[in-house]
TIDRENBA-701625 format. One record per residue: y, x, z of N, C-alpha, C in turn. Coordinates in steps of 0.02 Angstrom, whole numbers, plus 50000, padded with zeros to 5 digits. Example, Ala and Ser with C-alpha at 12.3 -4.5 7.8 and 13.67 -1.06 7.14 Angstrom:
<pts>
497165066050390497755061550390498355066050390/498885064250354499475068450357500025064550394/
</pts>
This chain:
<pts>
524015227349930524255230549992523715230050045/523555235550078523035235550130523275231250189/522775228150223522945223650278523335227150333/523165233550346523505237050401524205239450381/524395238450316525065240350294525525234350286/525295228450304525715222550299526315223150345/526895220650324527485220850368527355217150433/527705219350485527615216550552527735209050552/528255206750519528425199650518527885195550484/527575198450431527025194850397526425194150443/526265199550479525695199250526525805193950579/526405193750608526555188750659526475181750630/526725180750570526675174250538525945172250528/525525176850506524815175350495524455174050560/524625177850612524295177050677524455170350710/524985167050689525165160550717524635155250701/524235156450649523725151650629523055152950665/523025158250705522395159850740522395157250811/521825154850837521785153250908521815159650950/521925158851015522025164651059521465169751055/520845167451056520285172151057520245176050992/520375172750935520365176350871520935181450867/521515179450893522085184050892521955190150936/521615188950992521455194551037520975199351002/520475196550967520005200850931520355204750876/520815201550841521195204950788521635210550815/521885209550877522335214550906521985221250920/521315221150921520935227250935520795231350872/521075229150815520945232550752521325239150747/521975238950758522395244850754523035243650792/523465248650798524065248050840524555242950810/524645242950744525115238350714524895231150725/524245229750720523995223050734524055221450808/523955226350851524025225250923524745223150940/525225226550912525925224950925526105218050898/525875216550838526025209950809525705204350848/525085205450872524745200250911525055199250980/525465204051001525805203451066526555202651057/526745199651002527445198050990527685192951041/528345192751052528635188051101528425180851086/528335179151023528135172351005527495170251040/527035175051049526405173651083526445174851158/526785180251177526805182151247527205177351290/527665173651260528075169051299527655163651332/527055162351306526605157351337525995160451369/525975167151371525405170551401525555172151474/525075170951518525185171751590524695176851619/524955181451660524535186151696524405183351766/523765183051785523565180151849523275185551894/523545186151954523285190752005523005186452062/522345186152066522015181852114521585185952162/521755185552226521375189152278521265196452259/521795199652238521775206652216522185210852263/521955216852277522315221552320522865224852277/523475222752288524035225352249524365231352283/524125233152342524445238552380524055245152375/523475245052344523075251152338523395255952289/523155261952288523465267252248523415265752173/522825263552150522745261752078522815254252070/523405251752086523525244552085523575241852013/523335235652002523435232551935524165232151915/524615231951964525325231651948525545237951911/525235243651927525425249851894525245249651820/524715246151803524525245451733525075241651695/525325236351726525855232351694526505236351690/526645240351741527255244351741527265249251682/526685251951664526655257251614526495254851543/526375248351535526205245851468526815245451424/526705246151359527265245551311527405238251293/526965233851314527045226651299527385223251359/527945219851348528265216251403527915209551416/527795207951479527505201551498528035197451534/527975190751525528515186451547528295181451600/527655180151607527415174951653526895177751700/526995176651765526555179551816526355174251867/525715174551888525465170351943525155174951995/525405174552058525115178252113524815173152161/524155173352166523785168352205523355171652258/523505170352321523125173052378523105180652377/523695183652369523745190952372524295192752423/524315199052441524835201452487525395204752446/526005202352457526595205252425527055208052479/527165214452477527585217652528528105222152493/528485225652533528995230052506528695235952468/528045237152476527715242452438527685240852363/527785234552345527775232652274528475232352244/528975234652281529675233952258529795237352190/529465242952178529575246452115529375242152056/528835238252064528605233852010529155228851992/529455225752043529975220752030530605224052001/530735230052024531325233551999531265235151924/530655236751903530545238651834530405232751788/530045227651813529815222151771530225215751782/530575215351839530885209051859531335205851807/531735209751772532215206851725531865203551665/531235205151652530865201951597530545195351616/530455194151680530055188451703530415181851690/530065177351656530325170651643530005165451689/529365166451705529005161651747528645165351803/528725163051865528425166351923528135161251970/527485162051985527145157752033526885161852091/527065159852151526825163152213526485157752254/525815158052259525435152852291524975155752345/525025153152405524605155152461524615162752471/525195165752465525245173052471525495175052540/525295181052561525545184152622526185187752604/526745184852620527385187552598527925186252650/528395190852658528935190352707529575188152673/530045185452713530675183052685531045188552648/531065194652677531435200052645531125201952577/530475201352572530145203052510530315197952455/530285191452472530445186452422531175186752403/531605188552451532315189452435532415194952383/532045200452393532095206052347531815204252278/531255200652278530945198652215531425194252174/531705189252206532145184652171532795188052150/532995193052186533595196852167533485200552102/532865203152090532715206952031532525202651971/532315196451983532115192051928532725188351902/533125191751863533775189051842533725184351782/533135183751751533075179451692532575173851703/532425172351765531895167551780532095160451760/531605156951730531705150151709531245145251745/530675147751769530195143551806529995147151870/530075143751927529895146651991529455141852030/528855144052048528395140052088528225143852152/528445141152209528255143952274527865138452310/527205139152311526775133752335526345136052394/526295131652442525835132652499525955139452533/526575141252543526755147352579527115145352644/526735142252689527055139252748527375144452793/527085150452799527385155552842528065157752816/528155157452750528785159452720529355154852740/529195148452751529705143552769529755142452844/529295145152882529245143452953529855145652992/530125151552979530685154053019531345150653003/531395147852942532015144652921532535149552896/532355155952889532845161152869532805162752794/532385159552757532285161052687532935160052648/533125165152608533725165052566534365163952605/534355165552669534935164052711535535168452694/535415174852673535965179552664536015182052592/535775178252545535755180652476536075175752427/536575172052450536855166752408537115169252341/537525174452342537815177052281537285179952234/536815183552262536285186552222535855181252190/535665176152228535245170852202535595166952148/536245166052154536635162452103536565165952036/536565172552036536485176251974535775175751947/535275175751991534585175351969534395168351945/534685163251975534495156351960534925153151907/535335156951873535795153851825535435150551767/534815152851751534425149851697533825145851721/533765144851786533185141451815533165134051793/532605132151762532525125251738531965121551775/531455125151798530885121951830530775124851899/530755120551950530675122752019530115118652051/529625122152080529065118952113529025121652185/529145117252234529105119152305528575114952340/528045113252306527535108852334527115112152388/526835108052432526355110052484526645114952535/527295114652546527605119052596527765114852658/527385115852710527395111552769528055111752806/528385117552807528975118352849529635118252810/529625115552750530235115152711530715110052743/531355111452740531875107152768532415105952716/532885101452733533445100252687533835106752674/533935110752726534315116852719533955121852672/533305122652682532935127352640532905124852568/532795118452559532785115552493533455116752457/534005115752492534665116452461534815123652442/534555128452479534675135452460534375137152392/533835133752375533535134852309533935131252254/534095125052265534355121052210535095121652198/535485123552248536215123552240536445128752190/536055134152181536255139452135535895138952068/535615133152053535255132151990535575126551950/536115128051914536485122751879536115119751820/535595123251794535235120751736534565117451754/534455116051818533815113351841533655106651808/533055106151778532835100051744532205097051775/531775101351801531125099151824531045100951897/530905096051940530835097152012530185094252036/529765098452067529115096252093529105096952169/528985091352204528955091352277528325087852300/527785088352262527165085052281526875088052345/526525083952384526225086152446526725089252494/527345086952490527865089352535527965084252592/528195086552651528285082052708528945078252705/529085074952650529715071452641529725065152686/530265064352723530345058652767530765053252732/530495047152728530825041752692531145036652739/531015037052803531275032052849532025032952858/532385027352857533115027452864533345030152931/532905029952981533105032353047533275039753047/532945043653004533105050853000533805052052973/534025047752928534695048452900535215047052955/535115041852994535585040253047535605045653100/535045048853112535015053853164535335060353144/535245062553082535475069153061536105069153018/536295063352991536875063152948537305057052964/537945058352972538425052852980538685050952911/538945045052905539165042552840539815045852816/540145049252860540805052052843540765059452822/540205062752835540155069852820539845071152752/540015076852724539705079152662539045082552680/538485079552661537835082052683537695089052656/537995090952600537865097452571538215103052611/538695101352652539045106352693538635108252754/538225103652778537835105052838537145101652833/536715104052788536055101052781535625102352843/535185097652856534765098152915534275103952911/534215107652965533725113052970533105110853008/533035104353019532475101753059531985097553018/532245093652970531825089052933531975089452858/531505086852819531585086452747531605079052729/532185076552709532275069352699532335067652626/532075061752608532155059252540532885057752526/533255055952577533965054452568534335060652541/534185066452568534515072552545534305074152473/533665073552458533415074852390533745069952341/533795063652362534105058652319534835060252305/535195062552357535895064352347535975070352300/535505075052305535535080752259535415078352187/534905074052177534765071452110535365067652084/535695063952128536305060352109536845065052083/536905070852115537415075752095537245079252030/536605079152010536385082451948536045077551900/536235071351903535875066151866535865067351791/536385070451765536405071551692535945077351670/535675081151717535245086851701534505085451715/534345082051769533655081151791533275076851741/532695079451718532285075851669531585074351695/531325078651739530635077851761530605078351838/530245073751869530165073651941529425072651959/529195076052011528515075252035528535073852110/528325067752129528285065852200527565063752217/527075066352181526375064552194526165066452264/525725062352293525455063652360525995064052413/526505059752406527015059152458527025051852482/527465050452530527505043652559528045039552525/528235041152464528745037252429528505030052422/528945025352437528765018252434529175014752381/529095008152379529455004252329530215004852335/530455004852397531185005352408531445012152385/531075017552401531285024152381531295024952305/530785022352271530765022952198531315018652167/531465013052198532005008752172532675012452176/532805015652233533435019452240533465025152190/532905028452180532885034052132533005031552061/532685026152043532725023551974533435021251957/533805018852006534465015951993535035020951999/534875027452006535405032552008535785032551942/536445031951943536835031751880536735038151839/536685037251774536635042651725535985046651728/535515044551771534865047851773534435045151716/534185049651674533755047651618533125051951619/532645049751658532025053551666531595053151603/531255058751590530765058951536530055059251563/529975061851624529305062351654529345060951728/528885056851753528855055251824528125054951845/527945058851896527255058951920527245056451992/526865051152003526805047952068526075046852086/525655051452067524935050752079524775050652153/524345045952174524105045452243524675044352291/525135039852274525665037752320525475030852347/525135030652404524845024552429525355019352451/525975021552466526485016852489526875013652433/526755015752372527135013352314526955006052300/527455001852289527344994752278527644992552211/527534986252195527774983552131528534983852124/528884982952179529624982852175529894989352146/529614994952166529845001352140529675002252067/529065000352046528845001151977529264996551931/529394990451954529794985851914530504988551904/530804991351956531464994351950531445000451903/530915004451909530845010251864530805007951791/530395002951778530325000551709530954997351683/531364994751728531984991351708532534996251691/532555001951727533125006551721532975013051683/532365015451684532205022051655531835021251589/532195018751538531885017351474531715023651435/531975029451455531845035551417531195039051438/530835036251485530215039351508529705040151451/529425046251447528895047751399528225048851434/528255051051498527635052251535527685048751603/527175045051620527155041651684526445041951712/526385044551773525745044951807525785041151872/525455035351874525415031451936524675030351953/524265035251936523555034751952523435034752027/522945030852049522745030352119523295027652164/523775023952136524275020452176523995013452188/523665012552245523235006752257523615000152263/524265000352276524644994052284524954991552219/524884995352166525164993252101524704988052069/524994982652045524604977152017524794975851944/524504970551916524624968751847525364967251833/525724964851883526434963351874526824969551854/526684975051888527014981451872526824983651802/526194983151785525964985551720526264981451663/526384975051675526694970851624527414973351611/527774975051664528454977651656528444984451620/527954988651636527904995151604527814994251528/527354989951509527204989151438527774985651400/528144981451433528684977851399529324981951394/529424986751440530064990251444530024997651425/529495001051445529455008251433529115009651366/529455007851313529145008151247529125015251219/529455019951252529445026951229528885031051260/528465028051301527935031751335527465034951285/527315041351298526815044951259526195046551300/526265046451367525685047551411525725042651469/525175039251482525125034551538524445035151570/524425035751636523795036451671523615029951706/523525024551666523335018051692523175013551633/522825007851645522695003451590523164997451591/523254994151534523664988151528523664985851457/524194982051438524254979851369524514985651328/524084990551317524304996851288524504996151215/524314990651183524494989851112525244989351101/525624987851154526354987451147526684994251148/526314999351169526605006051174526455009751109/526895009051061526775011450993526795019150988/527095022451037527165029751033526655033451076/526205029851107525735032751154525275037751119/525255043951144524835049251116524235050851159/524305050151225523755051851270523625046051319/523005044051324522815038451368522245040651413/522325039451477521795040851526521665034451565/521115031151549520915025151587520225026251617/520075032551633519415034151661519325031051730/518695029451745518475026951810518805020251829/519085016751780519345010051793518765005151783/518415003651837517775000151833517834992951807/518424990051811518504983051791518664982151718/518774987551682518924987051610518294985351572/518354980551526517784978351486517934979351412/517444977551372517544977851299518124973551277/518204967751309518764963251290519434966451305/519484969951362520104973251378520254978851329/519754982451308519844987751258520084984651193/519794979051174519984975751111520714973551112/520934970551167521624968151171522114973951179/521924978951220522394984151237522464989551185/521914991451152521944997151107521734995651035/521394990051025521104988850959521334982350927/521904979650950522114973150924522504973750859/522814979350846523204980250786522814984050733/523174986150681522864990250630522704997150659/522495001550616522325008350639522905011550675/522755014950731523255018650769523205026050749/523695028450713523685035350690524105039950734/524375037250789524795041150835524375044250891/523905040450918523545042650977523105048750961/523145053751007522785060050997522255061251050/522365058751111521895060251165521685053751199/521035053051210520765047051243520245049151295/520355047051357519895048551411519665041951441/519045040051428518765033851455518125035251493/518075041251524517445042951557517315038151615/516675036851627516435032651682516605025251674/516715022951612516805015751600516135012951576/515795009351619515125007051603515094999851580/515674996551575515684989551556515894988451483/516004993751445516284992651378515744992151324/515134994551338514574993851292514694997551226/514184997451183514215000951119514784998451075/514864991951071515364989151025516064991151044/516184992251109516854994451130517015001451104/516535006051109516645012751083516705012751007/516315008550974516365008050901517045005550880/517315000650915517994998250900518505003750907/518455007550962518925013050973518865018250918/518255019850898518155024750846518455022550780/518395016150764518665013550701519425013450701/519745012250758520465011550760520835018150772/520515022950804520865029050825520575035050787/520705035450724520385040550682520705047450687/521285047950719521635054350724521535057750792/521055055550830520935058550896520735065850889/521015069950933520795076950938520435078251004/520475073551052520155074351117519835067651134/519195067851152518835061651169518345063051225/518435059551281517995060451338517635053851351/516985053751338516565047851349516035049151402/516155054051445515665055951495515475050151540/514845049951558514585044951606514655037751581/514775036751517514755029951488514045028551467/513625027351517512895027151505512705021651456/513025015851460512825010251419513155010351350/513725013851344514115013451282513945018851233/513745024651256513635030351212512895030951196/512725029451135512025029751112512015033451045/511435033951015511395037050949511795033150898/511835026650907512235022550861512975024250865/513255024050925513975025250933514155032450916/513725037050931513895044050917513915045150842/513505041550804513525042050732514185039350704/514435033950732515075031250710515645036150725/515605039450783516105044450801516095050250751/515495052550734515445058150687515715056250618/515695049850602515965047650538516735047450539/517025045250596517745043850598518165049450629/517925052450683518335057250721518225064450697/518375065850635518235072550608518765077550628/519295075450662519825080050684519735082350756/519185080350788519095081850858519075089350872/519445091450925519405098150952518965098151014/518955092551051518585092051113518185085551114/517535086051129517105080251135516675081051198/516715076151242516325076351304515905070051309/515245070951309514785065251317514265067051371/514465070951421513985073051471513695067151509/513055067751521512645062851556512595056151519/512725056151455512575050351413511855051351387/511375049751429510685051951417510315047851366/510655043051333510335039451278510415043051211/510835048151210510945052051149510365056851140/510125057351079509555061651064509685065550999/509185069250977509225072850914509375068150856/509145062050861509265057050808510015056250796/510385055550850511105054550842511475060850822/511285066550851511655072750837511535075350767/510935074450741510785077050674510915071950619/510925065550637511005060350585510365058650550/509795060650577509145059150547508745054850596/508395049950569507995045750612508225038550608/508035034650657508205027550657508635025750717/509195022350704509585019350758509715012150740/509825008150790509945001050777510674999850762/510824996050711511514994550692511794989250738/512434989750752512784984950795513244980650753/513004978250697513414973950655513934977750615/513854984150609514314988250571514014989550503/514234985750454513934986250388514054992950355/514594996250375514755002750345514465008550384/514085007050435513805012250477513275016250441/513035021550472512545025750439511875022250430/511605022750371510935019950357510435025450372/509995024350420509575029850443508845028350431/508455033450423507755032850405507345030250464/506775026850448506305024750499505825030450514/505605030850574505095035850591504715033450652/504095035750657503705034550717503565027250731/503535022950678503455015850689502725013750686/502315017850656501625015650643501225015050707/500875009350713500415008150769500745008450837/501405007450839501745008050904501575002350950/501394996550921501254990750964500504989950977/500094993250936499364992250944499064997050994/499445002351012499165007351057499285005351129/498795006551172498845005051243498925011551281/499485012151318499615018251356499355017251428/498935021851449498655021451516499075025251567/499555029251545499955033151591500545029151618/500965032451656501545029251686502085028351633/502625024651651503175023651606503515030351589/503555034751638503855041351626503445045351575/502775044751581502345048351534502425045551463/502495038851458502605035851393503255038351363/503775039051403504415041451378504355048651354/503975052751389503875059651368503515059851300/503025055451292502665055251228503125053051172/503545047951185504005045551133504515050951115/504765054651165505245060051151504935065451108/504305067251125503975072351085503865069951013/503685063651005503595061050938504255060850900/504785058850935505445058550904505665065550881/505545070450923505725077350905505345079550842/504705078250839504305080350782504545077050717/504685070550722504885066950662505575069050638/506045069950684506715071950664506705078950634/506305083450665506255090150638505945090050568/505445085750559505135085350493505635083050441/506055078150458506555075750410507095080950397/507295084550449507795089750440507535095350394/506905097050402506615102350361506575100350287/506515093750274506485091350205507165088950180/507695090850216508355088250203508605090250133/508855085350096509205086550033509815082150033/510255083149985510865079049981510685071849969/510145070449935509955063549921509635060149981/509285064050021508925061050077509345060450140/509925063750141510345063750202510685056950209/510525053450263510745046550270511215045350328/511305050150373511745049150430512295054250432/512595055050491513155059650501512965064650555/513025071050539512845076350585513445078350628/513305080850688513825083650731514195089250694/513855092850651514155098350614514715096150569/514795089650558515335086950517516025088250549/516035089050616516675090150651516815097650650/517085100150597517155107350585517615110750636/518125107250661518615110450704518455110050778/517845108350796517665107450866517725114050904/518075113750962518175119651003517855118951073/517765112851095517465111751161516965105951156/516355107051179515835101951176515455101951242/515395096051272515035095251335514505089951326/513875092051324513315087351320512845088351379/513125090251435512735091351495512355085051515/511735085951534511325080351558511035076051503/511145077751440510845073951384510145077051371/509665075051410509025078451411508575076851352/508785072151309508395070751249508565075551191/509065079651202509265084451151508805090551155/508555092751098508075098251095508325103751049/507885108451035508035113850988508215111250919/507965105450901508105102550835508855101850824/509215099350874509935098650867510285105350861/510065110250903510375116850900510265120150832/509705118850801509545122050737509915118650680/509945111950680510185108350621510875105150629/511155104950690511795101450698512345105750727/512195112050745512705116350776512905121850727/513505121150699513785126350655514545125950660/514815129050712515535128650727515815135650737/516205137850689516485144550693517025145050747/517335139450767517885139550815517665137250885/517035135450894516815132950959516875138351013/517245136751067517375141551120517025139751185/516945133251198516645131051261516065126251248/515485127851275514895123751265514525122751330/514405116551349514035114951410513385111551391/512835115051402512165112451388511755111751452/512085111551509511715111251572511285104951575/510685105851603510205100451612509935097751545/510045101351491509695099851428509045103851431/508555101051464507995104951487507455106251434/507555103451373507065104451321507235110251274/507815113251282508005118651236507655125051256/507495129151205507145135451216507485140951175/507165146651173507435152251135507475150751060/507045146251035507065144550964507735141550944/507985137050985508635134150969509215138950984/509155142951037509675147651056509805152650999/509285154850964509365159650909509855156950856/509755150650838510205147650788510895146250816/510925144450880511565142950911512035149050909/511795154850931512225160750934512385163350863/511955161850816512075164050747512625159750715/512625153250728513075148650695513705147050735/513735149050798514325147850841514525154350875/514775159250837514875165950864515485166750909/515925161650914516535162350952516495159651023/515905157851047515835154851113516055159751167/516495157351212516735161251268516455158551335/516335151951338516065148851399515405145451380/514875147251414514215144251401513885142351467/513725136051474513405133451535512705131151518/512205134651548511495133051538511155131551604/511525129151652511245127651718510655122851712/510125124351749509535120051754509165119051687/509265123651641508855123651580508245128051594/507765125251629507225129351658506705131551608/506765129551545506305132151494506555138651463/507155140751482507425147051454507135153051490/506965158151451506705164351479507165170151461/506955176051480507375181951468507555182751394/507085181251349507215182351278507795178051254/507885172051284508455167851264509125170851285/509145173451346509765176551370509915182851330/509415186651312509515192651271509835190751204/509595185351174509895182951112510625181151122/510775178051179511465175851193511935181851201/511755186651243512205192151257512285196751197/511775197051153511835201151093512245197551039/512195190951036512505187250981513185184350995/513415184451059514065181551076514515186951104/514865190651063515275196251088515885194151128/516075187651123516675185351159516495181851225/515875181951244515655178351303515995180851366/516325176251403516675178051465516405174351526/516115168451516515855164351571515145162251554/514665164251594513965162751582513665159751646/513425153651641513125150151699512385148951686/511975151751729511245151351722510915148651785/511275145151825511015142651889510395138251878/509875139651916509265135651913508795137451857/508955142551816508495144751764507985149451797/507475146551828507055150351874506525154651840/506515154851773506045159351739506365166051722/507015166851735507365172951718507175178451768/507165184651743506985190351785507535195651780/507395201551806507885207051804508055209051732/507625207451684507775209151614508405205751591/508525199751617509145196251600509765200151621/509765202551684510345206251708510415212951673/509855215951656509895222351619510215221351551/510045215851518510345214351453511085212751460/511275209051512511975207451525512365213751537/512075218151577512415224451594512525228851533/512065228451485512105232651426512575229851373/512585223151365512925220251306513565216551323/513655214051385514245210051401514825214451421/515275215651375515825220251387516435216851417/516495210151411517095206751436516905200851482/516295200751507516075195251550516485195051614/516715189051634517125188151693516755184651750/516355179551733516015175551784515275174851766/514845175951815514115175251805513835171151863/513455165951847513145161751898512385162251889/512055165251938511315165951937511005163052000/511335158052029511045154852089510385151452071/509905152052114509265148752103508805152552056/509015158252031508585162451989508205167152035/507665164752065507345168252120506935174252098/506825174952032506455180752008506915186651993/507565185752004508045191151995508145194552062/508085201052065508145204652128508865204752152/508925204352218509585204452249509945211052235/509565216552236509875223152226510215223552158/509865221252106510155221652039510725216552031/510655210852065511195205952063511825208652094/511755212552147512345215652179512625221252135/512185225052104512395230852065512785228752003/512635222851975512975220851914513715219451927/513885218651990514585217552007515035223451990/514735229051972515125234951955515405234651884/515205229651844515505228951778516255228051784/516655231751746517375231851758517735225251750/517515220951703517855214651692517595208951736/517005209851766516675204551804517015203751872/517305197851883517645196851948517285191951993/516795188251968516435183452010515695183351992/515265184452042514535183752033514295178752085/514005173352063513735168252108512985169152110/512715170352170511995171452177511755168652244/511105167252248510815164352308510745169752362/510775167552424510675172152479509965174752479/509875181152493509195184052492508795181752553/508125181152545507655180052600507815173952642/507595173752707507165179052735506445178652707/506125184352701505445184552676504975184452736/504405181152728503945180152783503275183452766/503055187852809502415191152801501995189852864/501425186552854500985184952911501365181052965/501775176352942502125172052989502715175253023/502895181353004503455184853037503985186352984/504615184953000505165186452954505205193952944/505265195852881505295202952864505815203852809/506445204052828506985204852780507205212052778/507175215052720507415221952713508165222052720/508435227552745509165227952753509505227452685/510095224252686510475223452624510675230352598/510685231252532510875237652503511605239152518/511775245552527512475247352540512905245652479/513465242252492513905240152438514615242352451/514965243852398515665245452405516055239052420/516595239552458516995233552473517235229952410/517395233652356517625230452295517085226052265/516445227952273515905223752247515805217652290/515885218452354515805212752399516305207252383/516905209152363517405204052347517205200152286/516805203152241516605199652181516045194652194/515625196052244515035192052255515185186052300/514915180352280514965174352322514265171752332/514015172252392513325170152405513315162852425/512835159152398512775152052413512075150452436/
</pts>
């Protein structure tokens, strides 16, 4: 049976195994594949974003959505104007919308009333940072019955960053949402002082009958949660003034069984609240108390002893007691050492549950700490070791390549001890007492102590790097199955995101012999200043699915390298070339000819590229952001001589951001 004659259900089933970018490419084959790739199974998680776009013009993007045969369910409107001129869109599309985000938009109360009236199937509503919308206090004042019908399926509500929200406005949203499970009030002006309760509410009145139109009180929010305790599962109070007493009251609400609580950057939070939370909310799976400066070891001890169902925690502690933990973020915790890692994460047998580990900027754990983690956490799919200058070396990276073969994301940016030796698995690294580690060849050892260097230390390092590159390349060229003694980066077949920014010892040798990833979508090579067109040729040939490529400050790249990139990467959407000062107008000409879906281009600091051509490239239909340096002023004989800027259409000006 021909592929284009496969039944619709079979196509959908097969497409479930493809990542988004592959499925998008497949959808361009024929109409039947297009329809299958846009089945509800996929579209239910796909979001359309309208950012700083004129939605009121005659050929509005909204009209494209109105006329498409594919129904879309999730929309984000960010910094756009929404007026009654868009009513037809909501009338036609509103009943399909499941998720709607309106952030920093110019919108009137009557318009939002009309929008919510038409969105009768909405499940997620985010109205963020729309202070003018709440300022009058009239929002949803006359639409109670209509809103009740629209909010009957509402499960997630986000009203964060709204300066003028009050108890009355808050209640108009939540009272008609019987299925509400997730409530986000981060960066909200919630008042926690008991004096506000005494001033605006007497103990004898029902607060829901006459909510305050002047202030937004934690007491009112708490009473609402109390009334819906059997439904509420997720709460976000990050960046608010919630304190220990407030969290204690919240945690002790009868029948409340939270699964997720986010309290990031709550400076008033104390141990008393965390201890009460750990004592009463045993069903918690996600807890974020990052940057809560008053939380101490006492709270963390209670967390580890009581919240045994945690799957995500944004803090360090005796993590070995949390048997279900899948994601750990202990980044930038400067006091964590190798001993803490050993007790917290590496004290038991292999941990096959944990999937994501973020330990970036931990400089006290050393090589042996990372090796321990690699040996114990073999099922990791996400690993961030960025800025671990002392811990990430050619030795540790080899151990990772041996153990973490399931990785989808690896970040080692600015770990500048990593070189071609580690990435290719060829050369010599020092063993850290790991008998099972990679046995690597010696190179460049002859006469190393008998030679006297007359140059500076920096010059000596340049000479050693050049020698290392030559020797590793020589070994790679003679590579056979018998001679291969280490582990190559190419061993991680499923890698989709790689960040090696600032690893300046990496050269073309690694790109030629260690990069072969059919699924790689995001690659950051910024400040890898030794790479040239020789390595780029192999990169684009062996990693054809790249969508994001960062080559900032790779000043050895010339036009021929960019030409190879734009010809060989048909899915390229984000290209950053800032500081590549050898590039000329030929680069932009190649981009203009070959980049059919490019969205973002950064050419700041590319002073050999003309401003006129930089502005003209903004006419590419998919390109929405061009970052470029300000032109001139040019000086002739000591006098400024700046030519007038070329005439530009307003639509192009919106795309350009001059820095």
